[in-house]
C-alpha positions in Angstrom: 0.0 0.0 0.0 1.2 3.5 -0.8 2.4 5.4 2.3 0.2 8.4 1.6 -2.9 6.2 1.6 -2.1 4.4 4.9 -4.2 5.6 7.8 -2.2 6.2 11.0 -3.6 6.3 14.5 -2.9 9.8 15.9 -3.2 10.4 19.6 -4.7 13.8 20.1 -4.5 13.4 23.8 -3.6 10.8 26.4 -6.0 10.5 29.4 -5.9 13.6 31.6 -6.4 14.1 35.4 -5.8 17.1 37.6 -6.9 19.1 40.6 -7.6 22.8 40.9 -7.1 24.7 44.2 -7.1 28.4 45.1 -4.8 29.2 48.0 -4.7 25.5 48.7 -8.5 25.1 48.9 -10.2 22.8 46.3 -12.3 24.7 43.7 -15.5 22.9 42.8 -17.7 23.5 39.8 -14.9 25.2 37.8 -15.0 24.5 34.0 -11.8 23.1 32.5 -11.5 23.2 28.7 -9.5 20.9 26.5 -8.9 22.0 23.0 -7.1 19.7 20.6 -6.2 20.3 17.0 -4.2 18.6 14.4 -3.5 19.8 10.9 -4.0 16.3 9.6 -7.5 15.8 11.0 -10.8 17.5 10.2 -8.9 20.4 8.4 -7.3 21.3 11.7 -10.6 22.2 13.3 -10.3 21.9 17.1 -11.9 19.1 19.1 -13.2 20.8 22.3 -14.5 19.2 25.4 -15.2 20.3 28.9 -15.0 19.0 32.5 -16.2 20.4 35.8 -14.2 20.1 38.9 -15.8 18.0 41.7 -15.9 18.9 45.4 -12.2 18.0 45.7 -11.3 20.2 42.8 -10.6 17.1 40.6 -11.3 16.7 36.9 -10.5 14.3 34.1 -10.7 13.8 30.4 -10.6 10.5 28.4 -8.0 9.7 25.8 -8.7 10.9 22.2 -7.4 9.1 19.1 -8.2 9.7 15.5 -7.2 8.2 12.1 -5.3 10.2 9.6 -3.3 9.6 6.4 -1.4 12.9 6.8 1.6 11.4 8.8 2.5 9.3 5.6 2.1 12.3 3.3 5.4 13.9 2.4 3.7 17.3 2.6 1.9 16.6 5.9 4.6 15.1 8.1 5.1 18.5 9.8 1.5 19.0 10.6 1.3 20.3 14.2 -0.7 18.8 17.1 -1.8 21.4 19.6 -3.0 20.3 23.1 -4.4 23.2 25.1 -6.0 22.6 28.5 -7.0 25.7 30.4 -9.5 27.5 32.6 -10.9 30.8 31.4 -10.3 33.7 33.8 -13.0 36.0 35.0 -12.9 39.5 33.6 -11.6 40.9 36.9 -8.7 38.4 36.9 -7.4 39.4 33.5 -4.2 41.5 34.1 -2.4 44.0 31.9 -0.8 41.2 29.9 -4.2 40.3 28.4 -3.9 36.6 29.0 -7.5 35.4 29.6 -6.7 31.8 30.6 -4.9 29.8 33.3 -2.9 27.4 31.3 -2.7 23.9 32.7 -1.1 22.5 29.6 -0.1 24.2 26.4 2.0 22.4 23.9 2.5 22.3 20.1 4.3 19.3 18.8 4.5 16.7 16.0 1.9 13.9 15.8 4.1 11.2 17.4 2.8 10.2 20.8 5.3 10.9 23.7 4.4 8.4 26.5 7.0 10.0 28.7 4.8 13.2 28.8 1.6 11.2 29.7 2.6 11.1 33.4 2.3 14.9 33.4 -1.1 14.9 31.8 -2.1 12.8 34.7 -0.7 15.4 37.2 -2.4 18.6 36.1 -2.5 19.8 39.7 -2.5 23.6 40.0 -3.2 26.3 42.4 -4.8 29.4 40.7 -2.2 31.5 42.6 0.7 29.7 40.8 2.7 31.7 38.3 2.8 30.6 34.7 6.0 28.8 33.8 7.6 27.6 30.6 9.1 24.2 30.7 11.6 23.1 28.1 11.6 19.3 28.0 14.7 17.4 26.6 13.2 14.5 24.6 16.4 13.4 22.8 16.4 10.2 24.9 13.2 9.3 23.1 14.5 10.1 19.6 12.6 13.4 19.5 13.6 17.0 19.7 15.2 18.6 22.6 13.7 21.6 24.3 10.0 20.8 23.7 8.2 23.8 25.3 5.2 23.4 27.6 3.4 26.3 29.3 1.6 25.6 32.6 0.7 26.9 36.1 1.3 23.3 37.3 4.6 22.8 39.1 6.6 19.7 38.2 10.2 18.7 38.9 12.0 16.4 36.5 15.7 16.0 35.5 14.7 16.4 31.8 12.9 19.8 32.5 14.4 23.2 32.4 12.1 25.8 34.0 11.7 29.4 33.0 9.7 32.3 34.4 8.7 35.8 33.4 8.8 37.9 30.3 12.6 37.5 30.0 12.3 33.7 30.6 14.6 33.7 33.6 15.8 30.1 34.3 14.7 28.6 37.6 17.0 26.0 39.1 14.7 25.0 41.9 11.2 25.9 43.2 12.9 27.7 46.1 14.5 29.9 43.5 11.1 30.4 41.9 9.6 31.6 45.2 12.5 34.1 45.5 12.0 35.3 41.8 8.2 35.7 42.3 8.1 37.4 45.7 
């Protein structure tokens, strides 16, 4: 069979679990949005679903997979997969930067599934007081690019992560450094 006719299974998202707090107190009834888009599926139109946090502030999303022939197409191999998981801010929470969302997970990558990152999709635990960070994940060990960026208000420690904060993307060596940079 010709490669461009073969249909590939593309994982738009692994399963997702998380918990939302505000100053350490669980937030119930908060709407969490997951927006997934892939240039090789449905003309890149986003697949959007929603979850509400329960009384413990917990939420989850199921795995989403689709079929696409684009990964085998010489012109489609670079089609991007975007995974955006966020909470919309209230009007009074929007600051001068204009960002209207709390980003739990924002990544743009190629279509290849990265099982190593799945553990973090199962740990989208964030306090709404957390500052937004940019993580650079070194995925060379897995035959992928180094420095895969992820934006989130979730705080994770991992030896493959470099952590940056602020407009100038100041590198954070530890979360103790982060507290000093923020306060």
